[in-house]
N, C-alpha and C positions, 0 to 999 in steps of 0.2 A: 047746882054744881059749884063747889067751892074752888078756890085757887089751887089747893093741894091736889085735887082730883084732875084738874085740867093739865094735861101734858101734851105739848106740841111736839110730835115726833119729828116733823120736818125741821124744826128749830134745833133739836138735839143732833140730827144728822149734819146740818150745816155747820154747827160748832165743831163736831168731830172732824169734818173735812178741812176746816180751817186750821186745826192744830193736830195733825196726825201723830200717833205715838211713834217714837223712834226707839229702836233696839240699842242697847248699850254695846260698846266695843267688846266687852267681856263675854256677853251673850253670843254675839256673832262669832267670836273666836271659838267658843265651846261647840257651837253648831257646826262650824267648819271642821273642827277636830273629830267630832262624831261622824260626820260624813266621810272624811278621809279614812277613818278606822273601818268603816263598813265597805269601803272600796277595795280593801286588800283582797287578793285572790284567796279563795278558800281551798285548802289542801284536801282533796277528796279522800285520799287514803286515810288521813288522820281523822276526818269526820266520820268515815265509815268504821274505823277501828274504835272510836269513842262510842259509836252507836251500839256496837255489839258487846261492850263491856271492857274495852281496852285489851291489852295483851293476854290477860287471863281468859277473857271471853273468846278471843281468837284461838287460843290454845285448846280450849274445850271443844270448840267447833271442829277443829282439825282432828282432834283425837276421836270424836264421835264419828266423823266421816270415814276415817281410816278403819275404825273398828267395824263400821257398817259394811264397807267394801270387803273386808277380810271375812266376815261372817257370811256375806253373800256369795263369794267365790269359793270359799273353803269352809263349808258348814261342818259342825260336829257330826260324828257318825250316827248318833242317835237323834238327830233333828227330825221333827215331824213337819210334813208339808203344811203350810198355813191353810191351804184349801181344805185339808182334812179336818182341821180344827173348826172351821166355820160350816162344815157340812156340805161343801160344794163337790167333794170327791169322796168316795168310799175307800176305806183302808182295806187292802187285800188280806185275806186270812191265811194265805200260804206263805212260802218262804220269800216271796218277793216283797213282803211288807217293808223290809229294810231298804229296798230300792226306791221307795216312794219319798225319801227324804227331800230331795229336790229334783229328782229325775223326771217326773211328770210323764213317764212313758209306761203305758200298760200294754202288755202283749195281748194280741187278739188270739182267740181260739184256745 
């Protein structure tokens, strides 16, 4: 084993403990500034608005919600019940076929 391969780890540790590295004042100032920037309170509404695409995304969501409620409460006259489309309910052959739009009521007898 030559001198280059021989490395005394304990000697290296003792030298490092004798002269610990010190951070510069500029580095400490930047770290402090970063920490203070992260401590600012997060505005929840602004972050939520940014997550959905800003004002345009919020406008689109509001429009889709209003249109969905409108079509749910006042459907067009010729609307077909979604249960008929998937086969869960049979469409009547008589004049009550138009009542199956969203009525869900079938007369017995």
